[in-house]
C-alpha positions in Angstrom: 24.3 14.0 99.7 22.1 11.1 101.0 24.9 8.5 100.8 27.6 9.8 103.2 29.1 8.6 106.4 29.3 12.1 107.8 28.4 12.1 111.5 28.5 8.3 111.7 31.3 8.0 114.3 32.8 4.7 115.5 34.0 4.3 119.0 35.3 0.7 118.9 37.4 -1.3 116.5 34.6 -3.9 116.1 32.2 -1.1 115.0 34.8 0.2 112.5 35.4 -3.3 111.1 31.7 -4.1 110.8 30.5 -5.9 107.7 28.5 -2.8 106.7 30.0 0.2 108.7 27.9 2.8 106.8 24.3 3.0 108.0 22.9 3.5 104.5 24.5 0.1 103.4 22.8 -1.6 106.3 19.5 -0.1 105.5 19.8 -1.4 101.9 20.6 -4.9 103.1 17.7 -4.8 105.5 15.4 -3.8 102.7 16.8 -6.5 100.4 16.3 -9.2 103.1 12.8 -7.9 103.8 11.9 -8.1 100.2 13.5 -11.5 99.7 11.9 -13.3 102.7 8.6 -11.3 103.1 7.5 -9.5 99.9 8.6 -12.0 97.2 6.9 -15.1 98.7 3.7 -13.1 98.9 3.6 -11.6 95.4 5.6 -14.0 93.2 3.7 -16.6 91.2 4.7 -20.1 90.3 6.3 -19.0 87.0 8.5 -16.3 88.6 9.7 -18.7 91.3 10.4 -21.8 89.1 11.7 -20.0 86.0 13.6 -17.0 87.4 14.1 -16.9 91.2 15.1 -20.5 91.8 17.7 -20.7 89.0 19.0 -17.2 90.1 19.5 -18.3 93.7 21.1 -21.6 92.8 23.4 -20.2 90.2 24.3 -17.4 92.6 25.5 -20.0 95.1 27.5 -21.8 92.5 29.0 -18.5 91.3 29.8 -17.6 94.9 31.8 -20.9 95.2 33.7 -20.4 92.0 34.4 -16.8 92.9 36.1 -17.9 96.1 38.4 -20.1 94.0 39.0 -18.0 90.9 38.2 -14.4 92.1 39.8 -14.5 95.6 42.5 -17.2 95.2 43.3 -16.8 91.5 43.0 -20.5 90.7 41.2 -21.0 87.4 38.7 -23.8 87.3 36.6 -25.3 84.5 35.2 -28.2 86.6 32.2 -26.4 88.2 29.6 -28.6 86.3 31.4 -31.8 87.5 31.4 -30.6 91.1 27.7 -29.7 90.9 27.1 -33.2 89.7 29.0 -34.5 92.8 26.7 -32.5 95.0 23.6 -33.7 93.1 24.4 -37.4 93.1 25.6 -37.2 96.7 22.3 -35.7 98.0 20.4 -38.2 95.9 22.2 -41.2 97.4 21.8 -39.7 100.9 18.1 -39.0 100.4 17.5 -42.6 99.4 19.6 -44.1 102.1 19.2 -41.7 105.0 15.9 -39.8 104.6 15.5 -39.5 108.4 18.5 -37.1 108.6 16.6 -34.2 107.2 17.0 -32.4 103.9 19.2 -29.5 105.1 21.6 -31.9 106.8 21.8 -34.0 103.6 22.6 -30.8 101.6 25.4 -29.9 104.0 26.8 -33.5 103.9 26.7 -33.4 100.1 28.6 -30.1 100.2 31.3 -31.7 102.5 31.6 -34.7 100.1 32.0 -32.3 97.2 34.6 -30.4 99.2 36.6 -33.6 99.6 36.4 -34.3 95.9 37.3 -30.7 95.0 40.3 -30.8 97.4 41.6 -34.0 95.6 41.3 -32.4 92.2 42.9 -29.3 93.6 46.1 -31.0 94.3 47.6 -30.2 90.8 47.4 -26.5 91.8 50.4 -27.0 94.0 52.6 -27.6 90.9 50.8 -25.9 88.0 48.7 -22.8 87.5 47.0 -20.7 84.9 46.1 -22.5 81.6 47.5 -25.8 82.8 45.4 -25.8 85.9 42.3 -24.9 83.9 43.0 -28.0 81.7 43.4 -30.1 84.8 40.1 -29.0 86.2 38.5 -29.5 82.8 39.7 -33.1 83.0 37.9 -33.4 86.3 34.7 -32.2 84.7 34.8 -34.9 82.0 35.9 -37.6 84.4 33.1 -36.9 86.9 30.4 -36.8 84.4 31.7 -40.0 82.8 31.8 -41.7 86.2 28.2 -40.8 87.1 27.1 -41.8 83.6 28.8 -45.2 83.5 28.7 -46.5 87.1 25.2 -47.8 87.7 25.5 -47.6 91.5 25.2 -43.8 91.5 21.7 -44.0 89.8 20.6 -47.1 91.7 21.1 -49.1 88.5 18.3 -47.2 86.7 18.3 -48.3 83.1 17.6 -44.7 81.9 20.6 -43.3 83.8 18.4 -40.6 85.4 18.0 -39.8 89.1 14.7 -38.5 90.5 14.4 -36.6 93.8 12.2 -38.4 96.4 9.7 -36.2 98.3 11.1 -34.8 101.6 9.7 -32.3 104.1 11.0 -29.7 106.5 8.8 -29.0 109.6 6.0 -30.9 107.8 6.3 -28.8 104.6 7.1 -30.6 101.4 10.2 -29.0 99.7 11.1 -31.6 97.1 9.1 -33.5 94.5 6.6 -32.2 91.9 3.9 -31.5 94.6 6.2 -29.2 96.7 4.8 -25.6 96.9 7.0 -23.1 95.0 7.1 -20.7 97.9 8.6 -23.3 100.2 11.3 -24.2 97.7 12.1 -20.5 97.2 12.4 -19.8 101.0 14.6 -22.8 101.5 17.0 -21.8 98.7 17.0 -18.1 99.7 17.9 -19.0 103.3 20.8 -21.3 102.3 22.1 -18.7 99.8 21.8 -15.8 102.3 23.7 -17.7 105.0 26.3 -18.9 102.5 26.9 -15.3 101.3 27.3 -14.1 104.8 29.8 -16.9 105.5 31.7 -16.2 102.3 31.9 -12.5 103.0 33.3 -13.1 106.5 35.8 -15.7 105.2 37.1 -13.2 102.6 37.6 -10.5 105.2 39.4 -12.9 107.6 42.9 -14.3 107.7 42.0 -17.1 105.3 40.7 -14.7 102.8 43.8 -12.5 103.0 45.9 -15.6 102.4 43.8 -16.4 99.3 44.3 -12.9 97.9 48.0 -13.0 98.7 48.3 -16.2 96.6 46.3 -14.6 93.9 48.3 -11.4 93.6 51.8 -13.0 93.8 52.2 -16.5 95.1 56.0 -16.4 95.5 55.9 -13.2 97.6 53.0 -14.6 99.6 55.1 -17.7 100.5 58.0 -15.5 101.5 55.9 -13.6 104.0 54.6 -16.8 105.6 51.6 -17.8 103.6 51.5 -21.5 103.1 50.5 -22.3 99.4 49.4 -25.8 100.3 47.0 -24.7 102.9 45.7 -21.6 101.1 45.1 -23.3 97.7 43.5 -26.5 99.0 41.3 -24.5 101.5 40.1 -22.4 98.6 39.3 -25.6 96.6 37.5 -27.1 99.6 35.4 -24.0 100.5 34.6 -23.4 96.8 33.6 -27.0 96.2 31.5 -27.0 99.4 29.3 -24.1 98.0 29.2 -25.6 94.5 28.2 -29.0 95.9 25.3 -27.4 97.8 24.3 -25.6 94.7 24.3 -28.9 92.8 22.2 -30.5 95.5 19.6 -27.7 95.3 19.8 -27.7 91.5 18.8 -31.3 91.3 16.6 -31.9 94.3 14.7 -28.6 94.6 14.7 -27.1 91.1 14.9 -29.8 88.5 13.5 -32.8 90.5 15.3 -35.2 88.1 18.5 -35.0 86.2 20.8 -36.9 83.8 24.5 -36.3 84.2 25.5 -35.7 80.6 22.6 -33.3 80.0 22.3 -31.4 83.4 26.0 -31.2 84.3 27.9 -30.9 81.1 30.7 -28.5 80.3 28.2 -25.7 79.4 27.4 -25.5 83.2 31.0 -24.8 84.0 31.3 -22.1 81.3 28.0 -20.5 82.4 29.1 -20.1 86.0 32.5 -18.9 84.9 30.8 -16.2 82.7 28.7 -15.2 85.7 31.7 -14.3 87.8 33.4 -12.6 84.8 30.4 -10.4 84.1 29.5 -9.9 87.8 33.0 -9.2 89.0 35.9 -11.4 90.1 36.7 -11.3 93.8 33.3 -9.9 94.8 30.4 -11.5 96.7 28.0 -9.0 95.2 29.4 -9.7 91.7 28.4 -13.4 92.0 24.7 -12.3 92.5 24.9 -9.6 89.8 26.4 -12.0 87.3 23.9 -14.7 88.0 21.0 -12.3 87.8 22.4 -11.0 84.5 22.8 -14.4 82.8 19.5 -15.7 84.2 17.4 -12.7 83.1 19.1 -12.0 79.8 18.0 -15.1 78.0 14.4 -14.7 79.2 14.5 -11.0 78.1 15.9 -11.8 74.7 13.4 -14.6 74.2 10.5 -12.3 75.0 11.8 -9.6 72.7 12.9 -11.8 69.8 10.3 -14.6 69.8 7.2 -13.0 71.3 7.9 -9.4 70.1 9.4 -9.9 66.6 8.3 -13.4 65.9 11.8 -14.7 65.4 12.4 -18.4 65.0 13.2 -20.1 68.3 16.4 -21.7 67.0 17.7 -18.4 65.6 16.8 -16.6 68.9 18.9 -19.2 70.7 21.9 -18.4 68.5 21.4 -14.7 68.9 21.4 -15.3 72.7 24.7 -17.1 72.6 26.3 -14.4 70.4 25.0 -11.6 72.7 26.5 -13.2 75.8 29.8 -13.7 74.0 29.9 -10.1 72.9 29.1 -8.9 76.4 31.8 -11.0 77.9 34.4 -9.5 75.5 33.0 -6.0 76.2 33.3 -6.4 80.0 36.9 -7.8 79.7 37.9 -4.7 77.6 35.9 -1.9 79.2 35.5 -3.0 82.8 37.4 -6.2 83.7 36.1 -6.1 87.2 32.5 -6.4 86.0 29.2 -5.1 87.3 30.4 -5.0 90.9 33.0 -2.5 90.0 30.5 -0.3 88.2 28.4 -0.4 91.4 31.3 0.7 93.5 32.0 3.6 91.2 28.4 4.6 91.4 28.6 4.6 95.2 31.7 6.7 95.2 30.0 9.3 92.9 27.1 9.4 95.3 29.4 10.1 98.2 30.7 13.2 96.4 27.4 14.4 94.8 26.6 17.3 94.2 30.1 18.5 94.5 32.4 18.3 91.4 34.6 15.2 91.0 
């Protein structure tokens, strides 16, 4: 009854094609944005920001990038961790060499560098697909981590092989380094993620997004109706890698502060982001956020229940966490392959008909 577009008339094509044509959807988005940028910085403490909100935002950005490639364009990738490493090491070298450019500019440049690398490793998608493409991107994951681990130039010849984020400011506010206030780091990440989500949503609704989905559904038929596979697939790799590169830059510079390639960007990162879009929903911007929230909050919830509640051994609790995530992935693939985003869409459709029978 309260979620219906009855009486909401559209008099122009632009109004009918708006991002959120139903007024109730717009109100929810306004409320979410108000809570994100006003309420949360006022009430969240340091633990909530550093342990929950920052990883949620950064992984949401990485999942958003992978969802563009896998969910919208249908190109399977297992190289997300490697592309995050490209973004992290790019922003590190830029922060050391060009600190006067400003942190946001450096994050964008690191995203562009990652887009170029992702486009290069996306070239095999023009000849192979499916399992073979997944293996090719998996090779890029191992190659990139090996490169950053073995070539000393990327770590400024540090004997430990680690990179540490130098302190940088935005408008006089410190946003990197151990002394940076958590609220400032949170607002920076939230702003970048919000703008990226808006850009991804508009890209998916435009001509480029329709080309991606045509390639995903049936590439041969898409080529017959005029979609160029070369442009569509490589653009998906470029845009996807751009978002993932920015996520890697924020992951290193804002959240961790220091990183080592074989530990911070191993294959587990690639699988974790892949699981996020599977659970959240392929081909959905909302699904990227839902999947990230699910897999960031679930380990914390299980740890609190098993370790703090039942006194379970920490190592055993970690194994139970891995098994639980595996079971949930299998369950989602069987029961609802389109993930949490599809369940949300079904709930909205039921609300539109309530209280009438359906």
